[in-house]
N, C-alpha and C positions, 0 to 999 in steps of 0.2 A: 379599822385603820389604826396602826400604832400611833399613840398619842405620846405626850410628854413622859408618862411613867414607863410605858413600854420602851421607848427609845433609850431612856436612862438606864433602864434594867440592862439592855443590850450593851450599852456603853460600860457599865460597871463590870459586866462579865467578860466583855471583850478587851477592854483596856489592858489588863495584866498579861494577857496572852499575846498581844501584838505589838505594844510599845517596846521600843529598843531593838526591834527586828527589822531586818531588811525585806523588802518585797521582792522576792526573787523571780517570780512568775505571775503574770496577770493576763487573763483572757475574758475579754467582754464578748459575750456570745449574742448579745442583742443590741443592735445599733441605736435602738431608742434610748437605752440607758445612758449613753454618753453624749447625746445631741446637746449642742450643735456640733461637737467634735466627732470625727470619725473614730470608731473604736480603737483603731490602731494608733491614732494620735494620742489618745488618753493613755493607752497602754505604755507607749514609749515615754510619756512624760512621768510615769509613776515607777516603771520597772527600775529596780536596783536602788530605790531610795529607802531610808529608814523612816519607820513610823516614830516620830518624836512625841506626839501626843494624840490621843483620841478624846475628843471633847463632844459637847452637845449644845446646841441652842434651839429652843423650841422643838420641833419634830426632826431636826437635822442632826445626824451624825457627822462630826467634823474631824476629818483626818488631817493631821498636820505632819507633813513629810519633810525630811531634810532638804535644805535649799530653799526653804520659804515657800514650798508648794503645798496647796491644800485641796482636798476633795470634800465638797459638801454633798453627803449622800442622803437621800430622802427615800424612805420605804414606801411612801404613798399608802394605797389601800391594802395590799396584799403582800408586801415584801417581808422577807426574813433573812437573817444572817445566821448560818450554821457553821459550826467549827468541827472539822475532822469527821464529816458525816460517813457513814458506811455506804460506799458507793456514790453515785451521782444522784441527788434528789431530783424529782420532777421539776420542771419549770425552772431550772438553773439558768441564770442570766450572766452571772460573773463568777469566775473562779480566781482564787488567789492563793499563793504559796509563800509562806514567810520562813526566812532562814532562822537558825539557831541564834540565841543571843551571844555575843562574843564575851568570853571570859566567864560565863555562867557555869556554876559548879553542879547544881541539881540537874538530874538527867531530864526533868520535865522542862528545864530552861534550855537545854542543849538541842533537844529535838526540834524539827520543823513543824510548822502549824499550817494546816490547810483551811480554807474558808471559802464558802460558796454563798452567793446572794441568789435567793429564789423569789419568784414573783409570777404567780399565775396570770394576773391580769396586766402585766407589763407596763404598770405606770411608775414604777420606781426610777429614780435618776441619780447620776453621779456627776457633779459639774466640777470641772478644774478651775482653779483659782490661783493665780501666781502673785504671791505677795500678801502680807498681812493687811494692807490697805484695801486691796481688791476683796479679800474675805470680809472685812468689816462692811464695805459698801454693799456687797451682795447681802449680807444679813440685814443691815439697817433698812434697805429698801423693801424687805419682805416681812419683817418681824417687829412687833411691839415689845414691851417689857415682858420678861419672864415673870411668872407669879412668885417665884423664889427671890426675885430681886428686891433689895431694901426699898427701892423706890416704887414697888407695887403697893400702893396704899389706897385707902378710900378716896383720897384726893386725886390720885391718878385716875381712878375709875370715874369719879365725877367729871373730870376733864374730857375722857374719851366718850362719855354718854351724853355730855351737854348738848341740847338741842336735837338729840337723836329720837326719831318716832319709830324707828325700827324695833322689833322685839329684842329683849335683852339677850335671848339666846343667839340671835344673829350677830350681835356684838361680840360675844364670847367666842364665836367661831371664827371671827375675823383675825386672822394671824397677824395683821399689821397693828392690832390693838393689843391683843393678849397672846403671847406666843406659847404654842404647845397644847391648848385646849381644843379637844374635838368633841364629837357627839356624845360620847360616853360620859366624860368628866363634866361636860356642861350640864347634862341632866343631874348628875350627882351633886354638883355644886349648887345648883339652883334649889334642889330639894333641901340640902342642908341649910340654905339661906332662908327658905320659906317664901321664895319668889317664883312667881309663875313665869314660864318661859315666854309667853306672849306679852307680858307687861312692857309697855313702851320704855325703852331704856332711859330716855331723858326725863321720865317721870319718877324715877326712883329717888327715895329720901336718903338723906345722909346715913341714917341708921341702916337702911336696907343695903346701901352700898358697903358699909362696914361688914355686915353679915355675909354679903356676897364675897368680898375680899377673903373672909375667914373660910367661907365655903369652898372657894376655888383651892386655896392653899391646902385646906383639910382633905378634899377629895383627891388631889394630886399626891399628897403625902401618903395617904392610905393606898393608893395605887401603886406607888413605889415600894411601900413596905410589903405589899402583896406580890411584888415582883410582876406587876402588870396584870392585864385581863386578857384571857384567851377565849374570845367568842367566835373567831373565824380562824385566820391564818397565823396570828402571832404566836411565836414560840420563842423560848430562850435559846441561846447559842448552842446548847446541847440537845435541842428538840423538846424539852420539858415545857409544859403548859404553865402559864401564870395562874394566880388563884384569885384576883380581885373580882372576877365575875361571880364568885360565891358570897361576896359582901355587898353587891349592888343594893342600893336602897330603892331605886325606882327602874333604873335602865333595864329594859327587856322583861319587866315584871307586870306587864298588863294583866289585869284580871286578878292579880293577887292583893293582899291587904298590906297597907302601909304599916311598917314597923314602928312608926311614931304615934299614929293617931287611930290606926285600924281601918281607915277608909280605903276605897278602892283605888288602886292605881290604873290609870288609863293612858291609852296611846292617842297622841294627837299629831299634828304637823306643825312645826314651828321652823322658821328659817329654811323651809323646803326639806327638812330632815324628820324622820320618825322620831318622836320625842315622848318621853314618859314622865308622868306627873302625878302627884297626889293632889287633887283639887280641894281637899280639906286643909292641907298644910300649906298649899301654894294657891291662895285664892285668885281666881281668874280676874283679869281686868274687866270692866263693865262691857266694852265693847265685845270681848270674846263671849261673855255670857249672853249678850242679845242675839249673837249669830248662831246660838245653838237650839 
């Protein structure tokens, strides 16, 4: 699933190509993508509007169109955005064509741009939001703080874990508390912090929470620097793979040696997800040790 670094990579690549361009044509080929709106309703709301800004919050791509019209796009598990593909890729769910920038001098700015959204499993969505207030309500109902927000401190983490008996990994995967972290970056962040994924969230000390904050920010920043991880369907807008999978410390590395301590990396289940951990660096809580 594309997580914060993958979606931010797409945003950075796509924004210079679509901002200040009018959306000349849009065709939604899968009615699931636009629910609860019928595809034609969403097409009519967007067609002819200019992309004023392409933003991101958490795992959402946020299209800001002229007239205070917004589209919150989520790629879910297998979504990709491709620009000017050769032919029509498999599993195309949405097609868009953008006009040339007005008054642009360079040939690359004058030409039109085509975009497709592909999604083998059909979980991706695009939701229309009319007005900035509607956009903020939509996001506030679904997302907690971004890890790169200045308010994302160890004190904030202490607040969201207080009294929680759930494993810390479950808290990290809850988008209402930490926006943008998914399975990959939760594993990587917890290893950086030296915290076992099954440790009860409310039992973490102040020092552990500070390490966790640093681990989350560090893992996400490394993912952005590597332009995302391509382990399944994620691709850049030109179809190129990201490279963060080559830098994983633990994720998908069961049976290999930890690069920090040399101990074995194992796969367990935490928060219902396949989870990778070095149990020398990340000491299991007592309850987890007793059940093995």
